[in-house]
C-alpha positions in Angstrom: -0.1 0.0 0.0 1.5 3.6 -0.7 0.6 6.4 1.8 1.6 9.7 0.7 3.5 12.3 2.4 5.2 9.8 4.8 8.7 8.5 5.4 9.7 5.1 6.5 7.6 5.8 9.7 4.4 5.8 8.5 2.7 5.0 11.9 4.3 8.3 13.3 3.9 10.4 9.9 0.1 9.4 9.1 -1.0 7.5 12.6 -4.8 7.6 11.0 -4.1 6.0 7.9 -1.6 3.4 9.2 -4.5 2.4 11.9 -7.1 2.5 9.2 -4.7 0.0 7.0 -4.0 -2.5 10.2 -7.9 -2.4 11.1 -8.8 -3.6 7.6 -6.0 -6.2 7.7 -6.9 -7.7 11.2 -10.7 -7.5 10.5 -10.4 -9.3 7.0 -10.9 -12.8 6.4 -7.9 -14.9 6.1 -7.2 -18.6 5.8 -4.4 -20.9 6.8 -2.2 -22.5 4.3 -2.3 -25.4 4.4 -5.5 -25.9 6.4 -5.3 -28.4 9.1 -8.3 -30.0 11.1 -9.4 -27.4 13.7 -7.4 -24.5 12.4 -10.3 -22.7 11.7 -11.8 -22.9 15.2 -8.3 -21.8 16.6 -8.1 -18.8 14.2 -11.8 -17.7 15.2 -11.0 -18.1 18.7 -7.9 -16.0 18.3 -9.8 -13.3 16.5 -12.5 -13.1 19.3 -9.7 -12.6 21.6 -7.7 -9.9 19.7 -11.1 -8.0 19.0 -12.1 -8.4 22.8 -8.6 -6.8 23.9 -8.9 -4.2 21.2 -12.4 -3.0 21.9 -11.8 -2.9 25.6 -8.7 -1.0 25.8 -9.0 2.3 26.7 -6.3 4.8 26.0 -5.7 6.8 29.1 -5.8 10.8 28.4 -2.3 12.3 28.2 -2.2 15.9 29.1 0.9 18.4 28.1 1.0 21.8 29.7 3.4 24.5 29.5 3.6 27.5 31.3 5.5 30.6 30.5 4.4 33.4 32.7 5.0 31.7 36.2 8.6 32.2 36.8 10.1 30.9 33.7 9.1 28.2 31.4 7.8 25.0 32.9 6.5 21.8 31.1 4.0 19.4 33.0 3.3 15.9 31.5 0.0 14.6 33.2 0.3 17.1 36.2 4.2 16.1 36.7 6.8 18.8 36.1 9.3 17.9 33.5 12.7 19.1 34.4 14.8 20.6 31.7 16.6 23.0 30.0 13.8 24.5 28.2 15.9 27.8 26.9 18.2 25.7 24.8 18.1 25.3 20.9 14.5 26.6 20.6 13.1 23.7 22.8 10.6 25.9 24.4 9.2 27.4 20.9 9.2 23.8 19.6 7.2 22.4 22.3 4.8 25.1 22.1 4.5 24.7 18.5 3.8 21.4 19.0 1.0 21.8 21.8 -0.7 24.4 19.6 -0.8 21.7 16.7 -2.1 19.1 19.1 1.0 17.0 19.0 1.1 16.1 15.4 3.4 18.3 13.0 5.2 16.9 10.0 9.0 17.5 9.8 8.7 19.7 6.7 6.5 22.1 8.7 8.8 22.1 11.7 11.6 23.2 9.3 9.8 25.7 7.6 8.6 27.1 10.8 12.0 27.2 12.5 14.4 27.4 9.5 12.7 29.1 6.9 16.0 29.2 4.9 16.3 25.4 4.8 15.0 23.0 2.1 14.2 19.3 2.6 14.2 17.0 0.1 12.2 13.5 -0.3 15.0 11.4 1.3 14.8 13.8 4.4 18.1 15.5 3.9 18.0 19.1 5.0 19.9 21.9 2.9 20.7 25.2 4.5 21.2 28.2 1.9 24.0 30.4 2.7 
């Protein structure tokens, strides 16, 4: 399958499309080759077990918060402060950019936002103009 606008890390670049492909594969009819007596029953039991686990799994809500006006920059993950040097190499700006974009940003958009004089090619190589 071809997923446009992705690198080799399709689940990270296009998570919804990757999940859709995986769901369609898992839910599709599959047969074992060669079929042995009782294999269909085992496969059906396995599929039911996977479907039950998939449906019942609740993803915990994750919460990233950043404060910038209370004695410097503070970053919190699920209510716990993350210690760090948030003033180095645009860390706080990049983190805030990610927060404002709900955590999903393609690398070329990050490069455009933080290095507008750079260009990126299909292989992910960054070229900086002088």
